[in-house]
C-alpha positions in Angstrom: 2.4 -16.5 32.5 2.3 -16.9 28.7 2.0 -13.4 27.1 1.9 -14.8 23.5 -1.3 -15.2 21.6 -1.6 -19.0 21.1 -3.1 -18.6 17.5 0.0 -16.7 16.4 2.2 -19.8 17.1 0.8 -21.6 14.2 1.8 -18.9 11.6 -0.4 -16.9 9.4 -3.3 -18.4 7.4 -3.2 -18.8 3.7 -5.7 -16.1 3.4 -3.5 -13.6 5.3 -0.5 -14.6 3.2 -2.6 -13.9 0.0 -3.9 -10.7 1.2 -0.4 -9.4 2.1 0.8 -10.4 -1.4 -2.1 -8.4 -2.9 -1.3 -5.4 -0.6 2.4 -5.4 -1.6 1.5 -5.9 -5.2 -1.1 -3.2 -5.4 -0.5 -0.7 -2.4 3.2 -1.2 -2.6 4.2 -1.7 -6.2 1.1 -0.7 -8.1 0.5 2.7 -6.5 4.1 3.6 -6.5 4.6 2.8 -10.2 1.4 4.4 -11.4 2.2 7.5 -9.2 5.6 7.9 -10.7 4.2 7.3 -14.3 1.4 9.8 -13.7 3.8 12.3 -12.2 5.8 12.2 -15.4 2.8 13.1 -17.6 2.2 16.8 -18.2 -1.1 17.8 -16.7 -1.3 15.0 -14.2 -0.9 16.2 -10.5 -0.8 14.5 -7.2 -3.9 15.0 -5.0 -2.2 14.6 -1.7 -0.4 17.7 -0.7 2.2 15.8 1.4 2.9 13.4 -1.5 3.0 16.3 -3.9 5.6 17.9 -1.8 7.7 14.8 -1.5 7.5 14.0 -5.2 9.1 17.4 -6.0 12.4 16.1 -4.3 13.6 12.5 -5.0 10.3 11.0 -5.8 11.4 7.4 -6.0 13.5 7.3 -2.8 11.0 9.3 -0.7 8.0 7.3 -1.9 9.7 3.9 -1.5 10.7 4.9 2.1 7.2 6.1 2.8 5.6 2.9 1.5 8.1 0.8 3.5 7.2 2.7 6.7 3.6 2.3 6.1 4.0 -1.5 5.7 6.1 -1.8 8.8 3.6 0.1 10.8 0.6 -2.0 9.5 2.5 -5.2 9.8 3.2 -4.4 13.6 -0.5 -3.6 14.1 -1.4 -7.0 12.3 0.9 -8.8 14.7 -0.6 -7.1 17.7 -4.3 -7.6 17.0 -5.8 -10.9 17.7 -7.4 -13.2 15.2 -9.8 -13.1 13.5 -9.8 -9.3 13.4 -6.1 -9.0 12.3 -7.2 -10.2 8.9 -8.6 -6.7 8.4 -5.1 -5.1 8.3 -3.9 -6.8 5.0 -7.4 -6.7 3.7 -7.7 -3.0 4.1 -4.2 -2.4 2.5 -5.1 -4.8 -0.3 -8.5 -3.1 -1.1 -6.9 0.4 -0.8 -4.1 -0.6 -3.0 -6.3 -2.0 -5.6 -8.6 1.1 -5.5 -5.6 3.6 -5.6 -3.9 1.7 -8.4 -7.0 1.6 -10.6 -7.7 5.3 -9.9 -4.1 6.1 -10.9 -4.4 4.0 -14.0 -7.5 5.7 -15.0 -6.0 9.2 -14.5 -3.0 8.1 -16.7 -5.2 6.7 -19.5 -7.4 9.8 -19.5 -4.3 12.1 -19.8 -2.7 10.0 -22.4 -5.9 9.3 -24.5 -7.1 13.0 -24.5 
């Protein structure tokens, strides 16, 4: 009995690779950088109480580990879910990453320009 999904044998589509790249760029790097920059500006606070607590101690290390754990978890889900539905995993992370990075950038600009 073949337990592997036949579509997975061909590798990820170009769309999936591009979406994973956008997810890493924005959800991974963009959100991390803008969170750390924002955290260093007086008057800017983190909305998430969990992240706010984690930022108080070893911000870069904790946030990087948290982001890595999220990516590993969602990558596992992506590998488990069959096509075409699996494309929603990197798409969701990419959209969330772009939105959060844009939000953080707006907060930073508002704090700096006022």
